[in-house]
C-alpha positions in Angstrom: 41.8 1.1 -42.9 38.5 2.6 -42.9 39.2 3.6 -46.3 39.9 0.1 -47.8 37.0 -1.3 -45.7 34.8 1.1 -47.7 36.0 0.4 -51.0 35.3 -3.6 -50.1 32.0 -3.1 -49.7 31.0 -1.0 -52.6 33.0 -3.6 -54.9 30.9 -6.3 -53.0 27.6 -4.0 -54.2 28.5 -4.9 -57.7 29.5 -8.5 -57.5 27.3 -10.5 -60.1 25.2 -13.7 -58.4 27.6 -15.8 -61.1 30.6 -14.5 -59.5 29.2 -15.0 -55.9 28.8 -18.6 -56.7 32.0 -18.9 -58.1 34.2 -17.3 -55.0 32.1 -19.5 -52.9 32.8 -23.1 -53.9 31.0 -26.1 -54.9 31.2 -27.2 -51.0 30.5 -24.1 -49.2 27.5 -23.3 -51.8 26.1 -26.7 -51.2 26.6 -26.1 -47.7 24.5 -23.4 -47.5 22.1 -25.0 -49.4 21.7 -27.7 -46.7 21.5 -25.5 -43.9 18.0 -24.2 -44.8 16.5 -27.6 -46.0 18.1 -29.0 -42.8 16.3 -26.4 -40.8 13.0 -27.5 -43.0 13.6 -30.9 -41.7 14.2 -29.7 -38.5 10.9 -27.7 -38.6 8.5 -30.5 -39.5 10.4 -32.8 -36.5 9.4 -30.6 -34.0 5.9 -29.7 -35.5 4.0 -32.8 -33.3 6.3 -31.5 -30.3 5.2 -28.3 -31.0 1.7 -28.6 -31.5 1.2 -30.4 -27.9 3.2 -27.5 -26.3 1.0 -25.3 -28.3 -2.2 -27.1 -26.8 -0.8 -27.4 -23.7 -0.1 -23.7 -23.3 -3.6 -22.6 -24.6 -5.0 -24.7 -21.3 -2.3 -23.5 -19.3 -3.0 -19.4 -20.2 -6.4 -19.6 -19.5 -6.7 -21.2 -16.6 -3.9 -18.6 -15.2 -5.9 -15.9 -16.6 -9.3 -16.8 -14.7 -7.0 -17.6 -11.5 -5.5 -13.9 -11.8 -8.7 -12.4 -12.3 -10.1 -14.4 -9.4 -7.8 -13.4 -6.8 -8.0 -9.5 -8.0 -11.5 -9.4 -7.6 -10.7 -10.9 -3.8 -8.3 -8.5 -3.6 -10.7 -6.1 -4.6 -13.0 -7.1 -2.0 -10.6 -7.6 0.4 -11.3 -4.3 2.3 -14.7 -4.8 2.6 -14.1 -8.4 4.1 -12.1 -7.0 6.6 -14.1 -4.6 7.7 -17.0 -7.1 7.8 -15.2 -9.8 9.8 -14.0 -6.2 12.3 -17.7 -5.5 12.5 -19.7 -8.7 13.1 -17.2 -9.6 15.5 -17.9 -6.7 17.6 -21.8 -6.9 17.5 -21.6 -10.1 18.1 -19.8 -8.9 21.9 -22.2 -6.0 21.8 -25.4 -9.0 21.0 -23.6 -10.9 24.3 -23.3 -8.1 26.4 -27.2 -6.8 25.8 -25.7 -3.6 24.6 -28.7 -1.4 23.9 -30.0 -0.9 20.3 -28.8 3.1 20.4 -25.0 1.7 21.3 -25.3 -0.7 18.4 -26.8 2.0 15.9 -23.8 4.1 17.3 -21.1 1.5 16.4 -22.5 1.1 13.1 -22.4 5.1 12.5 -19.2 5.0 13.4 -17.4 2.1 11.8 -19.4 3.6 8.2 -17.1 6.6 9.2 -13.9 5.2 9.4 -15.0 2.5 6.4 -15.4 5.4 4.3 -12.1 7.4 5.4 -10.4 3.9 4.7 -11.6 2.1 1.8 -14.5 3.9 0.1 -15.3 7.5 0.2 -18.7 7.0 -1.8 -20.0 4.1 0.5 -23.4 3.9 1.1 -22.2 2.4 4.3 -23.1 -0.1 6.8 -26.2 -1.4 7.5 -28.3 -4.1 8.7 -31.4 -5.5 10.5 -30.4 -6.2 14.0 -33.4 -6.9 16.8 -35.9 -6.6 14.3 -34.8 -2.9 13.9 -33.1 -1.7 10.7 -30.4 0.0 11.2 -28.3 2.3 8.7 -25.0 3.7 9.2 -25.2 6.9 6.9 -28.9 7.6 8.8 -31.0 6.3 5.6 -34.3 6.1 6.5 -36.6 3.2 4.6 -39.9 3.9 3.5 -43.0 2.0 4.9 -43.1 -0.6 1.5 -38.9 -1.7 2.8 -39.2 -5.4 4.1 -35.3 -5.3 5.0 -36.1 -9.3 5.7 -37.2 -9.7 2.0 -34.2 -7.9 1.0 -31.3 -10.1 -1.2 -28.8 -9.4 1.5 -30.8 -10.7 4.2 -32.0 -13.5 2.3 -28.9 -14.5 1.2 -27.2 -14.1 4.5 -30.1 -16.1 6.3 -29.1 -19.1 3.7 -25.1 -19.0 4.3 -26.0 -19.6 8.4 -23.1 -17.4 9.4 -20.7 -17.3 6.7 -20.0 -14.5 5.1 -22.0 -14.2 2.3 -21.3 -12.6 -1.5 -24.7 -11.4 -2.5 -25.1 -11.2 -6.5 -23.9 -8.5 -7.8 -26.3 -5.7 -9.8 -25.9 -2.3 -11.4 -27.2 0.4 -10.1 -29.6 2.5 -12.3 -28.9 5.5 -11.3 -25.4 5.7 -10.5 -24.3 3.0 -13.2 -21.7 1.7 -10.2 -21.2 -1.8 -10.2 -22.3 -3.3 -6.5 -21.3 -6.0 -4.9 -22.7 -6.5 -1.5 -21.2 -8.5 1.2 -23.5 -9.5 4.2 -23.1 -11.9 7.2 -25.8 -13.5 10.2 -25.4 -12.7 13.4 -25.1 -15.4 16.4 -28.7 -14.8 17.4 -29.9 -16.2 14.0 -32.0 -13.7 12.8 -30.2 -10.4 13.1 -28.1 -9.5 9.7 -25.5 -6.7 9.1 -24.1 -5.7 5.6 -22.2 -3.6 3.3 -21.9 -2.7 -0.5 -18.6 -2.5 -2.3 -17.9 -1.0 -5.7 -16.5 -3.1 -8.5 -16.1 -0.5 -11.4 -12.9 -1.6 -12.5 -13.7 -5.2 -14.0 -13.8 -3.6 -17.6 -10.0 -2.4 -17.3 -9.1 -5.9 -15.0 -10.3 -8.1 -17.6 -8.2 -6.1 -20.3 -5.3 -6.4 -18.2 -4.9 -10.0 -18.6 -4.5 -10.3 -22.3 -1.1 -9.5 -24.0 -0.7 -7.9 -27.1 0.1 -11.2 -28.8 -2.9 -12.8 -27.5 -5.0 -12.6 -31.1 -8.1 -14.7 -30.7 -8.4 -14.8 -26.7 -10.7 -12.9 -24.8 -12.2 -12.7 -21.4 -15.7 -12.3 -20.3 -17.4 -12.3 -17.2 -20.8 -13.7 -16.7 -23.2 -13.6 -14.1 -25.7 -16.4 -13.1 -28.3 -15.5 -15.7 -26.1 -15.7 -18.9 -25.4 -11.8 -19.0 -22.4 -10.8 -19.9 -20.7 -8.1 -17.0 -17.5 -7.3 -18.7 -15.9 -8.5 -21.9 -12.6 -8.3 -23.7 -14.9 -6.7 -26.7 -17.1 -4.1 -24.5 -19.8 -3.8 -27.3 -20.9 -7.4 -25.9 -21.5 -6.1 -22.2 -25.1 -6.5 -21.4 -26.3 -9.3 -23.9 -27.7 -12.6 -22.5 -25.7 -15.4 -24.1 -28.5 -17.9 -22.6 -31.3 -15.8 -24.3 -29.6 -14.2 -27.5 -28.6 -16.7 -30.2 -25.1 -15.2 -30.5 -22.2 -17.7 -31.0 -20.1 -18.8 -29.7 -21.5 -16.8 -26.9 -24.6 -19.0 -26.7 -23.0 -22.3 -26.8 -20.5 -21.1 -23.8 -23.3 -19.9 -21.6 -25.0 -23.5 -22.2 -22.1 -25.5 -21.2 -21.2 -23.5 -18.4 -24.8 -22.8 -16.5 -26.9 -25.8 -17.9 -24.7 -28.5 -17.9 -22.2 -26.8 -15.0 -19.0 -27.7 -17.2 -16.0 -25.9 -16.0 -13.6 -26.5 -18.9 -15.1 -27.6 -22.4 -14.7 -27.1 -26.1 -17.1 -25.6 -28.6 -17.3 -25.6 -32.6 -19.2 -23.2 -34.5 -18.7 -21.3 -37.8 -15.7 -19.8 -36.7 -13.9 -22.3 -35.6 -13.0 -24.2 -32.4 -12.6 -22.4 -29.1 -11.6 -23.5 -25.6 -13.2 -22.1 -22.5 -11.9 -22.4 -18.9 -14.0 -21.0 -16.0 -13.6 -20.0 -12.4 -16.7 -19.1 -10.5 -16.4 -15.6 -8.6 -18.5 -14.4 -5.5 -21.9 -13.8 -5.9 -22.7 -16.6 -8.6 -20.7 -15.0 -11.2 -17.9 -16.5 -13.6 -14.9 -15.6 -15.4 -14.1 -17.1 -19.1 -11.0 -17.2 -20.8 -12.1 -18.4 -24.5 -9.3 -19.3 -27.0 -9.9 -19.6 -30.5 -7.6 -22.8 -31.5 -8.2 -22.1 -34.9 -6.3 -19.1 -35.0 -3.9 -19.9 -32.5 -2.5 -22.9 -34.3 -3.0 -21.0 -37.9 -0.2 -18.6 -36.6 2.0 -21.7 -36.3 1.0 -23.3 -39.6 2.1 -19.3 -41.0 5.4 -19.6 -39.1 6.5 -22.6 -40.1 5.5 -21.9 -44.5 7.4 -18.4 -43.2 10.4 -20.6 -42.0 10.8 -22.8 -45.2 10.6 -20.3 -47.8 12.7 -17.8 -45.5 15.2 -20.7 -45.7 14.7 -21.7 -49.5 15.3 -18.2 -50.5 17.6 -17.2 -48.4 20.4 -20.4 -49.5 22.8 -17.8 -51.2 22.4 -15.0 -49.0 23.0 -17.2 -45.6 26.0 -15.4 -44.6 25.0 -12.1 -45.3 21.6 -12.3 -43.3 23.0 -14.4 -40.6 25.5 -11.6 -39.9 23.1 -8.7 -40.2 20.4 -10.8 -38.0 23.1 -11.0 -35.6 24.1 -7.6 -35.5 20.1 -6.5 -35.3 19.8 -8.9 -32.6 22.6 -7.5 -30.7 21.9 -3.9 -30.9 18.3 -4.6 -30.4 18.6 -6.5 -27.2 21.0 -3.6 -26.0 18.7 -1.5 -26.6 16.0 -3.5 -25.1 18.1 -4.0 -21.9 18.6 -0.3 -21.5 15.0 0.7 -22.3 14.1 -2.4 -19.4 16.4 -0.2 -17.5 15.3 2.7 -18.0 11.4 1.1 -18.0 12.4 0.2 -14.0 12.7 4.1 -13.2 11.0 6.2 -15.5 7.7 6.0 -16.6 8.7 8.5 -19.5 10.9 10.8 -20.6 10.8 13.7 -22.9 13.8 16.2 -24.3 12.4 19.9 -24.4 14.3 22.5 -26.2 13.8 25.7 -24.3 14.5 27.9 -27.2 12.8 26.4 -30.1 9.8 25.5 -27.6 9.7 22.2 -28.8 10.0 18.1 -27.8 10.8 14.9 -28.5 10.0 11.0 -26.8 13.2 9.8 -25.4 10.9 6.7 -24.5 7.7 6.7 -22.6 5.9 3.5 -21.4 2.7 5.3 -20.2 -0.2 4.8 -23.0 -2.4 7.7 -21.9 0.6 9.8 -21.8 1.6 8.8 -25.5 -1.8 9.4 -26.6 -2.5 12.5 -25.2 1.2 14.5 -26.7 2.4 11.8 -29.3 6.4 11.4 -29.6 7.4 15.3 -30.6 6.1 18.6 -31.1 5.7 22.2 -30.6 4.7 24.5 -28.0 6.4 22.4 -25.7 5.4 24.4 -22.6 1.6 24.4 -23.6 1.7 20.9 -24.4 3.5 20.0 -20.8 0.9 22.3 -18.9 -2.0 20.1 -20.9 -0.6 16.9 -19.5 0.2 17.6 -16.1 -3.4 19.3 -16.0 -5.1 15.9 -17.6 -3.0 13.3 -15.7 -2.5 14.8 -12.5 -4.9 14.6 -9.3 -7.0 17.3 -8.3 -5.0 17.1 -4.8 -1.8 17.8 -6.4 -3.1 19.8 -9.4 -2.2 23.3 -8.7 1.6 22.8 -7.0 2.2 20.4 -10.5 1.2 23.0 -13.0 3.0 25.3 -10.9 6.0 23.1 -11.3 6.1 22.3 -14.7 5.8 26.1 -15.9 8.5 26.4 -18.2 8.6 30.1 -18.4 10.4 30.3 -14.8 12.4 27.0 -15.2 15.9 28.9 -16.1 15.6 31.1 -12.9 14.7 28.0 -10.7 17.3 26.2 -12.1 20.2 28.7 -12.2 22.0 27.1 -9.4 21.0 23.5 -9.6 21.0 20.8 -12.5 17.8 19.0 -11.4 14.1 19.9 -9.6 11.5 17.4 -8.4 8.2 17.1 -7.0 6.3 14.6 -5.9 2.5 14.0 -6.7 -0.3 12.1 -7.3 -1.7 10.9 -10.8 -4.9 10.5 -12.1 -4.9 6.5 -11.2 -4.3 7.8 -7.3 -0.6 6.8 -7.9 1.8 8.7 -6.4 4.8 9.9 -9.1 7.8 11.9 -9.0 8.6 14.5 -11.7 12.0 16.1 -12.7 13.6 18.7 -14.7 17.0 17.5 -15.2 19.5 20.2 -17.2 20.8 19.1 -20.3 22.2 21.8 -22.1 23.4 25.6 -20.9 24.3 28.9 -22.9 27.5 30.3 -22.0 25.9 32.3 -19.6 24.2 29.4 -17.6 20.9 29.8 -19.2 19.1 26.7 -19.6 18.7 25.9 -23.5 17.1 22.1 -23.0 16.0 20.1 -20.1 15.0 16.0 -19.9 11.5 15.9 -18.6 10.9 12.4 -16.2 7.9 10.8 -14.5 8.3 7.9 -12.1 6.3 6.0 -9.8 7.4 6.0 -6.8 4.1 4.7 -5.0 5.8 2.1 -2.8 8.2 4.3 -1.4 6.1 7.4 -0.7 3.8 5.6 1.0 6.0 3.6 3.4 7.6 7.0 4.3 4.5 8.3 4.7 3.5 5.9 7.2 6.4 5.8 9.1 6.0 9.6 9.9 2.3 8.5 10.8 4.3 6.2 13.2 6.6 8.8 14.6 3.9 11.5 14.6 1.0 9.7 15.9 -0.2 8.9 19.4 -0.5 4.8 19.6 -3.9 5.0 22.0 -5.7 7.6 20.4 -4.7 8.0 16.8 -4.2 11.8 16.8 -1.1 14.4 17.2 1.6 12.9 19.7 2.9 15.7 21.9 6.0 16.3 19.8 4.5 16.5 16.6 1.4 18.3 17.4 3.8 20.9 19.4 6.0 21.4 16.2 2.6 22.1 14.3 1.6 24.6 16.0 5.3 26.1 16.7 5.7 26.6 12.7 2.0 27.9 12.7 3.0 30.7 15.0 6.0 31.2 13.3 4.2 32.1 10.2 1.8 34.2 11.4 -0.8 32.1 11.6 -3.4 33.7 14.8 -5.7 31.0 16.3 -6.9 29.7 19.4 -5.3 27.3 21.7 -7.2 24.8 23.8 -5.9 23.0 26.9 -8.0 20.5 28.8 -7.4 17.7 31.5 -9.6 15.1 33.2 -10.8 15.7 36.2 -10.2 12.7 38.6 -8.5 10.9 36.4 -6.6 8.7 39.0 -9.8 8.0 40.9 -11.1 6.6 37.5 -8.1 4.2 36.8 -8.7 3.4 40.7 -12.1 2.5 40.7 -12.8 1.5 37.1 -9.7 -0.1 36.3 -6.9 1.1 33.7 -8.7 -0.1 30.7 -11.7 1.9 31.4 -9.1 4.9 31.8 -7.8 4.0 28.4 -11.7 4.6 27.0 -11.8 7.6 28.5 -9.0 9.0 26.6 -10.2 7.3 23.5 -13.3 8.4 23.9 -12.2 12.2 24.1 -10.2 12.3 21.2 -12.4 11.0 19.0 -14.5 13.5 20.8 -11.8 16.1 19.3 -11.7 14.4 16.0 -15.1 14.7 15.4 -15.9 18.5 16.8 -13.1 19.9 15.1 -11.6 20.6 11.7 -8.8 18.8 9.2 -6.8 21.7 9.6 -7.0 22.2 13.1 -4.4 20.6 15.5 -5.5 17.8 18.1 -3.1 16.3 20.1 -2.7 14.3 23.1 0.0 16.1 25.6 0.6 12.8 27.6 -1.4 11.1 30.3 -4.6 12.6 30.8 -4.0 15.9 29.1 -5.0 16.9 25.5 -4.6 20.2 23.6 -5.9 21.4 20.4 -5.1 24.7 18.1 -7.3 26.2 15.6 -6.0 28.4 13.2 -7.7 31.8 12.0 -9.8 31.6 15.1 -8.3 34.0 17.2 -10.8 35.5 19.5 -13.4 34.4 22.2 -16.3 35.7 20.0 -15.1 33.6 17.0 -14.3 30.5 19.3 -17.3 30.4 21.4 -19.4 28.5 18.7 -16.3 26.1 18.6 -15.8 25.0 21.9 -19.1 25.1 22.7 -19.6 22.4 19.9 -16.5 20.7 21.8 -18.0 20.6 24.9 -21.3 19.7 24.3 -19.7 16.4 22.7 -17.6 15.8 25.7 -21.2 16.1 28.1 -22.4 13.3 25.5 -19.9 10.7 26.2 -21.0 8.0 28.2 -18.4 4.9 28.9 -20.6 1.7 30.2 -18.5 0.6 32.8 -19.0 4.0 34.2 -22.8 4.1 33.8 -23.8 7.1 34.7 -21.0 8.9 36.2 -20.2 11.7 33.4 -16.6 12.3 32.3 -15.8 15.9 33.6 -13.0 17.8 32.0 -11.2 21.3 32.6 -10.9 23.7 29.7 -8.1 26.7 29.2 -8.1 28.8 26.1 -5.7 31.1 25.1 -5.4 33.2 21.6 -2.7 34.2 19.3 -3.3 37.1 16.8 -1.2 37.4 13.7 0.6 40.8 15.6 1.4 38.8 18.4 5.3 38.2 19.0 5.6 35.6 21.9 6.5 32.3 22.1 4.2 29.1 22.3 5.5 28.4 26.1 4.4 31.9 26.4 0.8 30.5 25.1 0.9 27.5 26.5 1.7 29.5 30.3 -1.5 31.1 29.4 -3.9 28.4 28.9 -2.7 25.9 31.6 -3.5 28.7 34.3 -7.1 28.9 32.7 -7.5 25.1 32.9 -6.2 25.3 36.6 -8.7 28.1 37.1 -11.2 25.4 35.6 -10.4 22.7 38.3 -12.3 24.8 41.0 -15.5 24.3 39.1 -17.3 20.9 38.9 -18.3 19.4 35.6 -17.0 20.5 32.2 -15.9 24.0 32.6 -13.9 26.5 30.0 -11.8 29.3 31.2 -10.9 32.1 28.9 -7.6 33.8 29.2 -8.3 37.8 29.3 
């Protein structure tokens, strides 16, 4: 049967046009000639309707782009807005409760540390002019010529009379960072608090709003003076459309900033543009500009092409339709498969370990495609280059070791897949995976599949659940279960260190005399002092009630730990709780050591420190007893 079909196809290739027409018959031939003519008729009948739809789409797309940009712009400010609401609320409370300037500054310093950790590690911090005194969260001291009340953040906040103020953005001349300042006037009518936000992804955000098919459309961000802050065409950034005769930019800026129009048409030598705009915070505007001439030119071109194809394809319509149908089905199946894979994998490559070559199966990342291409040689070297370039520094060393092809066969001797979770260069959690594709008779790998998939939402959800399970709800440090588990693991791995156990003296008396809320403040203050005093890799935890503990790895003697203990006790001595007045917080501390050569258990280490802490209770104030 297959052979006969093949012969039939061969015969058709040699049939002349006259024979084709004769075999088709007059009626069938006329029907195929009339079909393209009917299509042309439908095209012209629907042209006016299409024209209106496309015109509406231009306006809809323009509005959608600027709204989406506005939302993304506001999202980029969300962390700072949330922080400002929290900070201003607490400052209002402190002003009303007559807190001292020293207490207010201490609060600003602490919140600056929190803000830098949660939102912007490179932030210039929280600052303000409060009770006629300039306060800065990072300790910056202005020179004698710096007048806080003359700065834009203070002047604009005063004008807003208590509303959150978006101060006009600017570009830092030293760092090149785009800065947006948020400021707020407090209820006393003269104190202002402010924070700076970096907006360095404006150009990337501008480019992301346009699809590949959006020819003749661009997005531009203007400030209130007409200067281009961001533009789809990067060479336009920095031009002042009001002052420079650049078309159609000059006419657009004039209509927007001088005539105060938000939707308008401009005509120039390049055609007619439709502009939709929206005001952003701080006097910026985002505009979507669409060249109507180019947009409708594509429509006319599509109509002419359709007519030509319909007329020329009259005699071959059956073959064309069959081929188009088959191609369409294949394309739809292929696209469906790609969409399914795209939902899981960012890229997929097959690597031949014998010939050291690789070939792309699919890739939906422009960064990866640009870096290594579709296929090539030196697969091991290329993979190392890929992970080195597109992996964040925090994951790079581990990722390079994972991607070492020379050890892959040994590592996958008893498994068909290996996985690793890592942070990429865009700070997104991903999962890399090796899958065994082909093996030799002895089980040695011949080829593997290398894939990457996004797992950011999954990873952060898992980390959040783990954080909640391991963290003491009141103080934010390790709870007893997670803290002890980490210390036991350190001891099991032979990591010597110092174990410090402490509890608050007369804590029941504090609760009885000042209330449980004040008791909670004491515990939180001690936990915060521990976090400031010890290193990131030290294990600090709340055991429960008024008991705390800390384990400092690699500090195994009294001599090496004394400076650390002294730093902590000095911090404790500085703690003051407003409600307790001058009454100090007294703590009994016991310290024991574990050296890399020791083999006793954590329970024994705990008992030693506990005995020392008990001995410290016979001394007044903050006292430390070392285990001898």
